[in-house]
Every structure is written in structure tokens, then in C-alpha cells.
N, C-alpha and C positions, 0 to 999 in steps of 0.2 A: 723524560722520554719525549722525543719529538715525533710528531706525526707528519708525514709527507702530504703534499697537496693531493696526490692520487688517493691516499688512504682517507683523507678528509672527504673527498668526493664520494668514495665508496661508502663511507659511514653515513653521509647525507642521503644517498640513494637507499641504503638499507633502512634508515630511519623513516624515510618517506613510505617505503613499502610496508613497514610495520604499522605506521599510523593509518595508512589506507586499509590494511587488513582489519585493524581494530575498529575502524569506522564501519566497515562493511559488516563485521560480525555483530557488533553491539548496537549500532544505530540504524543502519540501512535495513537489516533484516526485520527488526522490530517494527519499523515504519511500514514495510511491505505487508507484514502480517496484519497490522491495524487496518491498512487499506483494504485488504481482502475481506476482513470482517465487515467493514462498512459497506463494501460492494454487495456482500451477501445480504445485509440488512436492507439495503436499497432494493434489491431484487424481491425480497419478501414483501416490502411495502408496496412495490409496484403491482405484485400479484394480488395482494389484498385490495388495492385500489381498483384494479380491473374487475375483480369479482364483485365488489360493491357496485361499480358502475353498471355492470351487466345486470345485476339484480334490480337496480333502479330502473334501468331501461325496460326490462321485462315487466316490471310493475306498471310503468307508464303505458306500455302496449296493452296490458290487460285492462287498464282503466279506460282507455280510448274506445275499446270495443264493447 
């Protein structure tokens, strides 16, 4: 069975679309999820840092007076 040039081109396009979809589904989405988790942890740590710095500042203010 011979495949014409047009059919080969269509199969290549279909293959590219399938590879792109699989990459998006299995690799890209998992990386986005990991990134969101790390951003959430970063925000938590920033909040804890700010709380600690405010506590230290208030302790220093009490010490001075």
C-alpha cells in the first residue's frame, strides 16, 4: 500500500498534534501544579518571615523605651 505525499503530510500533522497533546497532558500540567505548590509555600514563608520581623521590631521598640 502506497501512501501519497498529501497523506504523509496529514499523518505528520496528526502525529505532531498527538505529541503536543500528550506533552500538555502529562508533563506541562504536572509542572504547573508543582509550580503552584511552590508559590504557595513561598507565600507561607514570606508571611512567617514578616510576622517574625514584626515581632522582633516590637521587642526592640519595647527595649528602647
